[in-house]
VOVEXRO-390774 format. One record per atom (N, C-alpha, C): atom name; residue in three letters; x, y, z. Coordinates in nm, 4 decimals. Each point is the difference from the previous one (the first is absolute). Layout:
% VOVEXRO-390774
<r><a>CA</a><r>ala</r><X>X</X><Y>Y</Y><Z>Z</Z></r>
...
//
This chain:
% VOVEXRO-390774
<r><a>N</a><r>met</r><X>1.9239</X><Y>0.8021</Y><Z>3.2683</Z></r>
<r><a>CA</a><r>met</r><X>-0.0432</X><Y>-0.1648</Y><Z>-0.0419</Z></r>
<r><a>C</a><r>met</r><X>0.0659</X><Y>-0.0976</Y><Z>-0.0353</Z></r>
<r><a>N</a><r>ser</r><X>-0.0260</X><Y>-0.1236</Y><Z>0.0382</Z></r>
<r><a>CA</a><r>ser</r><X>0.0696</X><Y>-0.1106</Y><Z>-0.0078</Z></r>
<r><a>C</a><r>ser</r><X>-0.0771</X><Y>-0.0643</Y><Z>-0.1154</Z></r>
<r><a>N</a><r>glu</r><X>0.1478</X><Y>-0.0277</Y><Z>-0.0974</Z></r>
<r><a>CA</a><r>glu</r><X>0.0119</X><Y>-0.0934</Y><Z>-0.1018</Z></r>
<r><a>C</a><r>glu</r><X>-0.0014</X><Y>-0.1104</Y><Z>0.0131</Z></r>
<r><a>N</a><r>ser</r><X>-0.0406</X><Y>-0.1078</Y><Z>-0.0593</Z></r>
<r><a>CA</a><r>ser</r><X>-0.0427</X><Y>-0.1855</Y><Z>0.0280</Z></r>
<r><a>C</a><r>ser</r><X>0.1149</X><Y>0.0005</Y><Z>-0.1075</Z></r>
<r><a>N</a><r>tyr</r><X>0.1336</X><Y>-0.0986</Y><Z>0.0268</Z></r>
<r><a>CA</a><r>tyr</r><X>0.0713</X><Y>-0.0533</Y><Z>-0.1211</Z></r>
<r><a>C</a><r>tyr</r><X>-0.0225</X><Y>-0.1533</Y><Z>-0.0160</Z></r>
<r><a>N</a><r>asp</r><X>0.0023</X><Y>-0.0236</Y><Z>-0.0595</Z></r>
<r><a>CA</a><r>asp</r><X>-0.0423</X><Y>-0.1466</Y><Z>-0.0959</Z></r>
<r><a>C</a><r>asp</r><X>0.1563</X><Y>-0.0596</Y><Z>0.0093</Z></r>
<r><a>N</a><r>asn</r><X>0.0145</X><Y>-0.1261</Y><Z>0.1149</Z></r>
<r><a>CA</a><r>asn</r><X>0.1418</X><Y>-0.0148</Y><Z>-0.0588</Z></r>
<r><a>C</a><r>asn</r><X>0.0610</X><Y>-0.1538</Y><Z>-0.0300</Z></r>
<r><a>N</a><r>thr</r><X>-0.1778</X><Y>-0.0610</Y><Z>-0.0740</Z></r>
<r><a>CA</a><r>thr</r><X>0.0270</X><Y>-0.1082</Y><Z>-0.0437</Z></r>
<r><a>C</a><r>thr</r><X>0.0468</X><Y>0.0048</Y><Z>-0.1392</Z></r>
<r><a>N</a><r>asn</r><X>0.0571</X><Y>-0.1944</Y><Z>0.0024</Z></r>
<r><a>CA</a><r>asn</r><X>0.0990</X><Y>0.0409</Y><Z>-0.1005</Z></r>
<r><a>C</a><r>asn</r><X>0.0611</X><Y>0.1038</Y><Z>-0.0696</Z></r>
<r><a>N</a><r>arg</r><X>0.0608</X><Y>0.0474</Y><Z>0.1630</Z></r>
<r><a>CA</a><r>arg</r><X>0.1606</X><Y>0.0544</Y><Z>-0.0183</Z></r>
<r><a>C</a><r>arg</r><X>0.0771</X><Y>-0.0573</Y><Z>0.1193</Z></r>
<r><a>N</a><r>gly</r><X>0.1295</X><Y>0.0725</Y><Z>-0.0303</Z></r>
<r><a>CA</a><r>gly</r><X>0.1452</X><Y>-0.0339</Y><Z>0.1184</Z></r>
<r><a>C</a><r>gly</r><X>0.0988</X><Y>0.1056</Y><Z>-0.0400</Z></r>
<r><a>N</a><r>gln</r><X>0.0681</X><Y>-0.0003</Y><Z>0.1394</Z></r>
<r><a>CA</a><r>gln</r><X>0.1211</X><Y>0.0312</Y><Z>-0.0247</Z></r>
<r><a>C</a><r>gln</r><X>0.1378</X><Y>-0.0735</Y><Z>0.0616</Z></r>
<r><a>N</a><r>ile</r><X>0.1129</X><Y>0.1027</Y><Z>-0.0683</Z></r>
<r><a>CA</a><r>ile</r><X>0.1129</X><Y>-0.0464</Y><Z>0.0970</Z></r>
<r><a>C</a><r>ile</r><X>0.1100</X><Y>0.0762</Y><Z>0.0941</Z></r>
<r><a>N</a><r>trp</r><X>0.0835</X><Y>-0.0651</Y><Z>0.0585</Z></r>
<r><a>CA</a><r>trp</r><X>0.0275</X><Y>0.1279</Y><Z>0.0735</Z></r>
<r><a>C</a><r>trp</r><X>0.1965</X><Y>0.0038</Y><Z>0.0004</Z></r>
<r><a>N</a><r>lys</r><X>0.0619</X><Y>0.0303</Y><Z>0.0260</Z></r>
<r><a>CA</a><r>lys</r><X>0.1296</X><Y>-0.0573</Y><Z>0.0509</Z></r>
<r><a>C</a><r>lys</r><X>-0.0064</X><Y>-0.0598</Y><Z>0.1024</Z></r>
<r><a>N</a><r>asn</r><X>0.0755</X><Y>-0.1142</Y><Z>0.0406</Z></r>
<r><a>CA</a><r>asn</r><X>0.0485</X><Y>-0.0761</Y><Z>0.1111</Z></r>
<r><a>C</a><r>asn</r><X>0.0871</X><Y>0.0913</Y><Z>0.0439</Z></r>
<r><a>N</a><r>asp</r><X>0.0087</X><Y>0.0196</Y><Z>0.1495</Z></r>
<r><a>CA</a><r>asp</r><X>0.1216</X><Y>0.0709</Y><Z>0.0624</Z></r>
<r><a>C</a><r>asp</r><X>0.0939</X><Y>-0.0179</Y><Z>0.1054</Z></r>
<r><a>N</a><r>asp</r><X>-0.1216</X><Y>-0.1979</Y><Z>-0.0240</Z></r>
<r><a>CA</a><r>asp</r><X>0.0426</X><Y>-0.1220</Y><Z>0.1386</Z></r>
<r><a>C</a><r>asp</r><X>0.0373</X><Y>-0.0346</Y><Z>-0.0311</Z></r>
<r><a>N</a><r>ile</r><X>0.0599</X><Y>-0.0367</Y><Z>-0.1275</Z></r>
<r><a>CA</a><r>ile</r><X>0.0907</X><Y>-0.1064</Y><Z>-0.0645</Z></r>
<r><a>C</a><r>ile</r><X>0.1358</X><Y>-0.0278</Y><Z>0.1258</Z></r>
<r><a>N</a><r>lys</r><X>0.0271</X><Y>-0.2033</Y><Z>0.0049</Z></r>
<r><a>CA</a><r>lys</r><X>0.0878</X><Y>0.0052</Y><Z>0.1121</Z></r>
<r><a>C</a><r>lys</r><X>0.0784</X><Y>-0.1407</Y><Z>-0.0549</Z></r>
<r><a>N</a><r>ser</r><X>-0.0510</X><Y>-0.0268</Y><Z>-0.1484</Z></r>
<r><a>CA</a><r>ser</r><X>0.0574</X><Y>-0.0706</Y><Z>-0.0783</Z></r>
<r><a>C</a><r>ser</r><X>-0.0577</X><Y>-0.0143</Y><Z>-0.1354</Z></r>
<r><a>N</a><r>asp</r><X>0.1262</X><Y>-0.0695</Y><Z>-0.0553</Z></r>
<r><a>CA</a><r>asp</r><X>-0.0824</X><Y>0.0463</Y><Z>-0.2006</Z></r>
<r><a>C</a><r>asp</r><X>-0.0801</X><Y>-0.0932</Y><Z>0.0049</Z></r>
<r><a>N</a><r>lys</r><X>-0.0841</X><Y>-0.0698</Y><Z>0.0392</Z></r>
<r><a>CA</a><r>lys</r><X>-0.1358</X><Y>-0.0623</Y><Z>0.0090</Z></r>
<r><a>C</a><r>lys</r><X>-0.0952</X><Y>0.0504</Y><Z>0.0030</Z></r>
<r><a>N</a><r>his</r><X>0.0294</X><Y>0.1583</Y><Z>0.0471</Z></r>
<r><a>CA</a><r>his</r><X>-0.1269</X><Y>0.0548</Y><Z>0.1037</Z></r>
<r><a>C</a><r>his</r><X>-0.0570</X><Y>0.0850</Y><Z>-0.1684</Z></r>
<r><a>N</a><r>pro</r><X>-0.0967</X><Y>0.0474</Y><Z>-0.0191</Z></r>
<r><a>CA</a><r>pro</r><X>-0.0656</X><Y>0.0406</Y><Z>-0.1178</Z></r>
<r><a>C</a><r>pro</r><X>0.0485</X><Y>0.1463</Y><Z>0.0307</Z></r>
<r><a>N</a><r>gln</r><X>0.0404</X><Y>0.0706</Y><Z>-0.1214</Z></r>
<r><a>CA</a><r>gln</r><X>0.0372</X><Y>0.1491</Y><Z>0.0195</Z></r>
<r><a>C</a><r>gln</r><X>-0.0745</X><Y>0.0819</Y><Z>-0.0356</Z></r>
<r><a>N</a><r>phe</r><X>-0.1793</X><Y>-0.0786</Y><Z>-0.0466</Z></r>
<r><a>CA</a><r>phe</r><X>-0.0781</X><Y>0.1008</Y><Z>0.0017</Z></r>
<r><a>C</a><r>phe</r><X>-0.1560</X><Y>-0.0632</Y><Z>0.0864</Z></r>
<r><a>N</a><r>lys</r><X>-0.0443</X><Y>0.0525</Y><Z>0.0572</Z></r>
<r><a>CA</a><r>lys</r><X>-0.1484</X><Y>-0.0732</Y><Z>0.0781</Z></r>
<r><a>C</a><r>lys</r><X>-0.0752</X><Y>0.0762</Y><Z>-0.0222</Z></r>
<r><a>N</a><r>gly</r><X>-0.1013</X><Y>-0.0588</Y><Z>-0.0035</Z></r>
<r><a>CA</a><r>gly</r><X>-0.1391</X><Y>0.0975</Y><Z>-0.0178</Z></r>
<r><a>C</a><r>gly</r><X>-0.1802</X><Y>-0.0954</Y><Z>0.0095</Z></r>
<r><a>N</a><r>ser</r><X>-0.0340</X><Y>0.0397</Y><Z>-0.0543</Z></r>
<r><a>CA</a><r>ser</r><X>-0.1190</X><Y>-0.0550</Y><Z>0.0409</Z></r>
<r><a>C</a><r>ser</r><X>-0.0946</X><Y>-0.0033</Y><Z>-0.1558</Z></r>
<r><a>N</a><r>leu</r><X>-0.1280</X><Y>-0.0922</Y><Z>-0.0898</Z></r>
<r><a>CA</a><r>leu</r><X>-0.0874</X><Y>0.0226</Y><Z>-0.0437</Z></r>
<r><a>C</a><r>leu</r><X>-0.1648</X><Y>-0.0268</Y><Z>0.0191</Z></r>
<r><a>N</a><r>asn</r><X>-0.0295</X><Y>0.0055</Y><Z>-0.0835</Z></r>
<r><a>CA</a><r>asn</r><X>-0.1642</X><Y>-0.0191</Y><Z>0.0389</Z></r>
<r><a>C</a><r>asn</r><X>-0.0568</X><Y>-0.0821</Y><Z>-0.1250</Z></r>
<r><a>N</a><r>val</r><X>-0.0239</X><Y>-0.1428</Y><Z>-0.0278</Z></r>
<r><a>CA</a><r>val</r><X>-0.0822</X><Y>-0.0361</Y><Z>-0.1337</Z></r>
<r><a>C</a><r>val</r><X>-0.1620</X><Y>-0.0112</Y><Z>0.0947</Z></r>
<r><a>N</a><r>asp</r><X>-0.0691</X><Y>0.0397</Y><Z>-0.1078</Z></r>
<r><a>CA</a><r>asp</r><X>-0.1419</X><Y>-0.0538</Y><Z>0.0107</Z></r>
<r><a>C</a><r>asp</r><X>-0.0644</X><Y>0.0073</Y><Z>0.1825</Z></r>
<r><a>N</a><r>gly</r><X>0.0558</X><Y>0.1052</Y><Z>0.0476</Z></r>
<r><a>CA</a><r>gly</r><X>-0.0088</X><Y>0.0225</Y><Z>0.1986</Z></r>
<r><a>C</a><r>gly</r><X>0.0225</X><Y>-0.0636</Y><Z>0.0529</Z></r>
<r><a>N</a><r>val</r><X>0.1472</X><Y>-0.0900</Y><Z>-0.0462</Z></r>
<r><a>CA</a><r>val</r><X>0.0905</X><Y>-0.1266</Y><Z>0.0638</Z></r>
<r><a>C</a><r>val</r><X>0.0855</X><Y>0.1328</Y><Z>0.0365</Z></r>
<r><a>N</a><r>glu</r><X>0.0804</X><Y>-0.0041</Y><Z>0.1268</Z></r>
<r><a>CA</a><r>glu</r><X>0.0919</X><Y>0.0684</Y><Z>0.0110</Z></r>
<r><a>C</a><r>glu</r><X>0.1537</X><Y>-0.1103</Y><Z>0.0349</Z></r>
<r><a>N</a><r>tyr</r><X>0.1162</X><Y>0.0111</Y><Z>-0.0980</Z></r>
<r><a>CA</a><r>tyr</r><X>0.0596</X><Y>-0.0535</Y><Z>-0.0134</Z></r>
<r><a>C</a><r>tyr</r><X>0.2138</X><Y>0.0890</Y><Z>0.0469</Z></r>
<r><a>N</a><r>trp</r><X>0.0520</X><Y>-0.0722</Y><Z>0.0928</Z></r>
<r><a>CA</a><r>trp</r><X>0.1438</X><Y>0.0545</Y><Z>0.0043</Z></r>
<r><a>C</a><r>trp</r><X>0.1258</X><Y>-0.0455</Y><Z>-0.1346</Z></r>
<r><a>N</a><r>val</r><X>0.0402</X><Y>0.1217</Y><Z>-0.0666</Z></r>
<r><a>CA</a><r>val</r><X>0.0960</X><Y>-0.0132</Y><Z>-0.0527</Z></r>
<r><a>C</a><r>val</r><X>0.1665</X><Y>0.0519</Y><Z>0.0025</Z></r>
<r><a>N</a><r>ser</r><X>0.0197</X><Y>-0.1286</Y><Z>-0.0456</Z></r>
<r><a>CA</a><r>ser</r><X>0.1840</X><Y>0.0103</Y><Z>-0.0076</Z></r>
<r><a>C</a><r>ser</r><X>0.0158</X><Y>0.0199</Y><Z>-0.0714</Z></r>
<r><a>N</a><r>ala</r><X>0.1121</X><Y>0.1103</Y><Z>-0.0299</Z></r>
<r><a>CA</a><r>ala</r><X>0.0656</X><Y>-0.0341</Y><Z>-0.1466</Z></r>
<r><a>C</a><r>ala</r><X>0.1899</X><Y>0.0360</Y><Z>-0.0211</Z></r>
<r><a>N</a><r>trp</r><X>0.0853</X><Y>-0.1303</Y><Z>-0.0364</Z></r>
<r><a>CA</a><r>trp</r><X>0.0800</X><Y>0.0458</Y><Z>-0.0693</Z></r>
<r><a>C</a><r>trp</r><X>0.0587</X><Y>0.0437</Y><Z>-0.1224</Z></r>
<r><a>N</a><r>thr</r><X>0.1253</X><Y>0.1159</Y><Z>0.0301</Z></r>
<r><a>CA</a><r>thr</r><X>0.0448</X><Y>0.0484</Y><Z>-0.1671</Z></r>
<r><a>C</a><r>thr</r><X>0.0994</X><Y>-0.0942</Y><Z>-0.0569</Z></r>
<r><a>N</a><r>arg</r><X>0.0317</X><Y>0.0425</Y><Z>-0.1356</Z></r>
<r><a>CA</a><r>arg</r><X>0.1254</X><Y>-0.1208</Y><Z>-0.0785</Z></r>
<r><a>C</a><r>arg</r><X>0.1384</X><Y>-0.0059</Y><Z>0.0613</Z></r>
<r><a>N</a><r>lys</r><X>0.0384</X><Y>-0.0714</Y><Z>0.0056</Z></r>
<r><a>CA</a><r>lys</r><X>0.1525</X><Y>0.0215</Y><Z>0.0386</Z></r>
<r><a>C</a><r>lys</r><X>0.1231</X><Y>0.0702</Y><Z>-0.0886</Z></r>
<r><a>N</a><r>glu</r><X>-0.0200</X><Y>0.0442</Y><Z>0.0840</Z></r>
<r><a>CA</a><r>glu</r><X>0.1362</X><Y>0.0678</Y><Z>-0.0941</Z></r>
<r><a>C</a><r>glu</r><X>0.1144</X><Y>-0.1050</Y><Z>-0.0802</Z></r>
<r><a>N</a><r>gly</r><X>0.0119</X><Y>0.0147</Y><Z>-0.1458</Z></r>
<r><a>CA</a><r>gly</r><X>0.0869</X><Y>-0.0947</Y><Z>-0.1139</Z></r>
<r><a>C</a><r>gly</r><X>-0.0856</X><Y>-0.0959</Y><Z>-0.0115</Z></r>
<r><a>N</a><r>ala</r><X>-0.1577</X><Y>0.0080</Y><Z>0.0371</Z></r>
<r><a>CA</a><r>ala</r><X>-0.0807</X><Y>-0.1245</Y><Z>-0.0096</Z></r>
<r><a>C</a><r>ala</r><X>-0.0320</X><Y>0.0464</Y><Z>-0.1808</Z></r>
<r><a>N</a><r>asn</r><X>-0.0417</X><Y>-0.1504</Y><Z>-0.0318</Z></r>
<r><a>CA</a><r>asn</r><X>-0.0857</X><Y>0.0104</Y><Z>-0.1651</Z></r>
<r><a>C</a><r>asn</r><X>-0.0865</X><Y>0.1103</Y><Z>-0.0422</Z></r>
<r><a>N</a><r>pro</r><X>0.0331</X><Y>0.1049</Y><Z>-0.0470</Z></r>
<r><a>CA</a><r>pro</r><X>-0.0660</X><Y>0.1195</Y><Z>-0.0338</Z></r>
<r><a>C</a><r>pro</r><X>-0.1546</X><Y>-0.0461</Y><Z>-0.0735</Z></r>
<r><a>N</a><r>lys</r><X>-0.0238</X><Y>-0.1126</Y><Z>0.0202</Z></r>
<r><a>CA</a><r>lys</r><X>-0.1656</X><Y>-0.0129</Y><Z>-0.0828</Z></r>
<r><a>C</a><r>lys</r><X>-0.0615</X><Y>-0.0922</Y><Z>0.1350</Z></r>
<r><a>N</a><r>ala</r><X>0.0765</X><Y>-0.0106</Y><Z>0.1295</Z></r>
<r><a>CA</a><r>ala</r><X>-0.0431</X><Y>-0.0352</Y><Z>0.0955</Z></r>
<r><a>C</a><r>ala</r><X>-0.0942</X><Y>0.1200</Y><Z>0.0935</Z></r>
<r><a>N</a><r>pro</r><X>-0.0649</X><Y>-0.0675</Y><Z>0.0547</Z></r>
<r><a>CA</a><r>pro</r><X>-0.1365</X><Y>0.1191</Y><Z>0.0441</Z></r>
<r><a>C</a><r>pro</r><X>0.0652</X><Y>0.0745</Y><Z>0.0605</Z></r>
<r><a>N</a><r>ala</r><X>-0.0380</X><Y>0.1277</Y><Z>0.0297</Z></r>
<r><a>CA</a><r>ala</r><X>0.0156</X><Y>0.1311</Y><Z>0.0480</Z></r>
<r><a>C</a><r>ala</r><X>-0.0255</X><Y>0.0037</Y><Z>0.1604</Z></r>
<r><a>N</a><r>leu</r><X>-0.1027</X><Y>-0.0674</Y><Z>0.0460</Z></r>
<r><a>CA</a><r>leu</r><X>-0.0790</X><Y>-0.0320</Y><Z>0.0848</Z></r>
<r><a>C</a><r>leu</r><X>-0.0929</X><Y>-0.1229</Y><Z>-0.0123</Z></r>
<r><a>N</a><r>thr</r><X>0.1074</X><Y>-0.1364</Y><Z>0.1395</Z></r>
<r><a>CA</a><r>thr</r><X>-0.0780</X><Y>-0.0817</Y><Z>-0.0083</Z></r>
<r><a>C</a><r>thr</r><X>-0.1178</X><Y>0.0133</Y><Z>0.1902</Z></r>
<r><a>N</a><r>phe</r><X>-0.1572</X><Y>-0.0250</Y><Z>-0.0408</Z></r>
<r><a>CA</a><r>phe</r><X>-0.0299</X><Y>0.0101</Y><Z>0.1496</Z></r>
<r><a>C</a><r>phe</r><X>-0.0742</X><Y>-0.1288</Y><Z>0.0427</Z></r>
<r><a>N</a><r>ser</r><X>0.0131</X><Y>0.0435</Y><Z>0.1401</Z></r>
<r><a>CA</a><r>ser</r><X>-0.0779</X><Y>-0.1335</Y><Z>0.0920</Z></r>
<r><a>C</a><r>ser</r><X>-0.1296</X><Y>0.0949</Y><Z>0.0401</Z></r>
<r><a>N</a><r>ile</r><X>-0.0662</X><Y>-0.0852</Y><Z>-0.0019</Z></r>
<r><a>CA</a><r>ile</r><X>-0.2374</X><Y>-0.0025</Y><Z>0.0625</Z></r>
<r><a>C</a><r>ile</r><X>-0.0131</X><Y>-0.0434</Y><Z>0.0874</Z></r>
<r><a>N</a><r>ala</r><X>-0.0555</X><Y>0.0175</Y><Z>0.1332</Z></r>
<r><a>CA</a><r>ala</r><X>-0.0422</X><Y>-0.0910</Y><Z>0.0997</Z></r>
<r><a>C</a><r>ala</r><X>-0.1387</X><Y>0.1002</Y><Z>0.0175</Z></r>
<r><a>N</a><r>lys</r><X>-0.1476</X><Y>-0.0698</Y><Z>0.0572</Z></r>
<r><a>CA</a><r>lys</r><X>-0.0907</X><Y>0.0122</Y><Z>0.0476</Z></r>
<r><a>C</a><r>lys</r><X>0.0603</X><Y>0.0721</Y><Z>0.0862</Z></r>
<r><a>N</a><r>lys</r><X>-0.0259</X><Y>0.1435</Y><Z>0.0778</Z></r>
<r><a>CA</a><r>lys</r><X>-0.0388</X><Y>0.0377</Y><Z>0.1050</Z></r>
<r><a>C</a><r>lys</r><X>-0.0200</X><Y>-0.0844</Y><Z>0.0806</Z></r>
<r><a>N</a><r>glu</r><X>-0.1652</X><Y>-0.0780</Y><Z>-0.0151</Z></r>
<r><a>CA</a><r>glu</r><X>-0.0756</X><Y>-0.0852</Y><Z>0.1447</Z></r>
<r><a>C</a><r>glu</r><X>0.1147</X><Y>-0.0567</Y><Z>0.0272</Z></r>
<r><a>N</a><r>asp</r><X>0.0582</X><Y>-0.1352</Y><Z>-0.0919</Z></r>
<r><a>CA</a><r>asp</r><X>0.0462</X><Y>-0.0707</Y><Z>0.0695</Z></r>
<r><a>C</a><r>asp</r><X>0.1404</X><Y>-0.0192</Y><Z>0.0546</Z></r>
<r><a>N</a><r>lys</r><X>0.0596</X><Y>0.1501</Y><Z>-0.0489</Z></r>
<r><a>CA</a><r>lys</r><X>0.0939</X><Y>0.0386</Y><Z>0.0391</Z></r>
<r><a>C</a><r>lys</r><X>-0.0577</X><Y>-0.0046</Y><Z>0.1811</Z></r>
<r><a>N</a><r>val</r><X>-0.0576</X><Y>0.1291</Y><Z>-0.0049</Z></r>
<r><a>CA</a><r>val</r><X>-0.0677</X><Y>0.0069</Y><Z>0.1853</Z></r>
<r><a>C</a><r>val</r><X>-0.0468</X><Y>-0.1363</Y><Z>0.0373</Z></r>
<r><a>N</a><r>ala</r><X>-0.0516</X><Y>-0.0655</Y><Z>-0.0314</Z></r>
<r><a>CA</a><r>ala</r><X>-0.0117</X><Y>-0.1456</Y><Z>0.0640</Z></r>
<r><a>C</a><r>ala</r><X>0.1161</X><Y>-0.0714</Y><Z>0.0379</Z></r>
<r><a>N</a><r>glu</r><X>0.0748</X><Y>0.0184</Y><Z>-0.0870</Z></r>
<r><a>CA</a><r>glu</r><X>0.1060</X><Y>-0.1243</Y><Z>0.0197</Z></r>
<r><a>C</a><r>glu</r><X>0.1352</X><Y>0.1281</Y><Z>0.0925</Z></r>
<r><a>N</a><r>val</r><X>-0.0210</X><Y>0.0983</Y><Z>0.0374</Z></r>
<r><a>CA</a><r>val</r><X>0.0062</X><Y>0.0735</Y><Z>0.1005</Z></r>
<r><a>C</a><r>val</r><X>-0.0502</X><Y>-0.0564</Y><Z>0.1666</Z></r>
<r><a>N</a><r>ser</r><X>-0.1036</X><Y>0.0298</Y><Z>-0.0614</Z></r>
<r><a>CA</a><r>ser</r><X>-0.0505</X><Y>-0.0467</Y><Z>0.1507</Z></r>
<r><a>C</a><r>ser</r><X>-0.0138</X><Y>-0.0949</Y><Z>0.0171</Z></r>
<r><a>N</a><r>ala</r><X>-0.0253</X><Y>-0.0795</Y><Z>-0.0611</Z></r>
<r><a>CA</a><r>ala</r><X>0.0328</X><Y>-0.1995</Y><Z>0.0670</Z></r>
<r><a>C</a><r>ala</r><X>0.1467</X><Y>-0.0064</Y><Z>0.0436</Z></r>
<r><a>N</a><r>asp</r><X>0.0717</X><Y>0.1114</Y><Z>-0.0237</Z></r>
<r><a>CA</a><r>asp</r><X>0.1321</X><Y>-0.0610</Y><Z>0.0373</Z></r>
<r><a>C</a><r>asp</r><X>0.0169</X><Y>0.0596</Y><Z>0.1568</Z></r>
<r><a>N</a><r>thr</r><X>-0.0438</X><Y>0.1211</Y><Z>0.0058</Z></r>
<r><a>CA</a><r>thr</r><X>-0.0042</X><Y>0.0688</Y><Z>0.1240</Z></r>
<r><a>C</a><r>thr</r><X>-0.0820</X><Y>-0.0896</Y><Z>0.0920</Z></r>
<r><a>N</a><r>val</r><X>-0.1157</X><Y>0.0160</Y><Z>-0.0197</Z></r>
<r><a>CA</a><r>val</r><X>-0.1111</X><Y>-0.1202</Y><Z>0.0894</Z></r>
<r><a>C</a><r>val</r><X>0.0851</X><Y>-0.0945</Y><Z>0.0431</Z></r>
<r><a>N</a><r>ala</r><X>0.1040</X><Y>-0.0939</Y><Z>-0.0768</Z></r>
<r><a>CA</a><r>ala</r><X>0.0766</X><Y>-0.1361</Y><Z>-0.0130</Z></r>
<r><a>C</a><r>ala</r><X>0.1039</X><Y>0.0071</Y><Z>0.1353</Z></r>
<r><a>N</a><r>gln</r><X>0.0593</X><Y>0.1345</Y><Z>-0.0319</Z></r>
<r><a>CA</a><r>gln</r><X>0.0922</X><Y>0.0692</Y><Z>0.1102</Z></r>
<r><a>C</a><r>gln</r><X>-0.0673</X><Y>-0.0144</Y><Z>0.1347</Z></r>
<r><a>N</a><r>asp</r><X>-0.0792</X><Y>0.1130</Y><Z>0.0050</Z></r>
<r><a>CA</a><r>asp</r><X>-0.0561</X><Y>0.0373</Y><Z>0.1420</Z></r>
<r><a>C</a><r>asp</r><X>-0.0568</X><Y>-0.1711</Y><Z>0.0634</Z></r>
<r><a>N</a><r>gly</r><X>0.0046</X><Y>-0.1012</Y><Z>-0.0890</Z></r>
<r><a>CA</a><r>gly</r><X>-0.0814</X><Y>-0.0817</Y><Z>0.0721</Z></r>
<r><a>C</a><r>gly</r><X>-0.1290</X><Y>-0.0239</Y><Z>0.0068</Z></r>
<r><a>N</a><r>phe</r><X>-0.0991</X><Y>0.0872</Y><Z>-0.0252</Z></r>
<r><a>CA</a><r>phe</r><X>-0.0958</X><Y>0.0131</Y><Z>0.0074</Z></r>
<r><a>C</a><r>phe</r><X>-0.1063</X><Y>-0.0824</Y><Z>-0.1254</Z></r>
<r><a>N</a><r>asp</r><X>0.0094</X><Y>-0.0818</Y><Z>-0.0027</Z></r>
<r><a>CA</a><r>asp</r><X>-0.0530</X><Y>-0.0944</Y><Z>-0.1891</Z></r>
<r><a>C</a><r>asp</r><X>-0.1520</X><Y>-0.0837</Y><Z>0.0756</Z></r>
<r><a>N</a><r>asp</r><X>-0.0419</X><Y>0.0197</Y><Z>0.0806</Z></r>
<r><a>CA</a><r>asp</r><X>-0.1342</X><Y>-0.0176</Y><Z>0.0237</Z></r>
<r><a>C</a><r>asp</r><X>-0.0937</X><Y>0.0523</Y><Z>0.0097</Z></r>
<r><a>N</a><r>ala</r><X>-0.1356</X><Y>0.0092</Y><Z>-0.1324</Z></r>
<r><a>CA</a><r>ala</r><X>-0.0945</X><Y>0.0877</Y><Z>-0.0134</Z></r>
<r><a>C</a><r>ala</r><X>-0.0712</X><Y>0.0598</Y><Z>0.1192</Z></r>
<r><a>N</a><r>ile</r><X>-0.0175</X><Y>0.0868</Y><Z>-0.0463</Z></r>
<r><a>CA</a><r>ile</r><X>-0.1161</X><Y>0.1031</Y><Z>0.1427</Z></r>
<r><a>C</a><r>ile</r><X>-0.0977</X><Y>-0.0101</Y><Z>-0.0397</Z></r>
<r><a>N</a><r>pro</r><X>-0.1110</X><Y>-0.0767</Y><Z>0.0458</Z></r>
<r><a>CA</a><r>pro</r><X>-0.1732</X><Y>-0.0301</Y><Z>0.0263</Z></r>
<r><a>C</a><r>pro</r><X>-0.0674</X><Y>0.0707</Y><Z>-0.0027</Z></r>
<r><a>N</a><r>phe</r><X>0.0505</X><Y>0.1322</Y><Z>-0.0485</Z></r>
<r><a>CA</a><r>phe</r><X>-0.1032</X><Y>0.1376</Y><Z>-0.0040</Z></r>
<r><a>C</a><r>phe</r><X>0.0075</X><Y>0.1005</Y><Z>-0.1386</Z></r>
//
């Protein structure tokens, strides 16, 4: 029997194993808010920072916006920017 799991208003982050610079997030994941999917990036407090500083800082972006940006860039790189009439 298959159980249906509702991820609405839930999210998760995982350790980022692909860090190439100090500006890349230490954690990445996804978040669902009222049925809308978001990407989540998180950075930990730097060593020696004020103990009252946040333990994690987040950045959140809609998944569909990121996909649209990539698609537009791909179209521009391929040179096919005209509309298909069907």
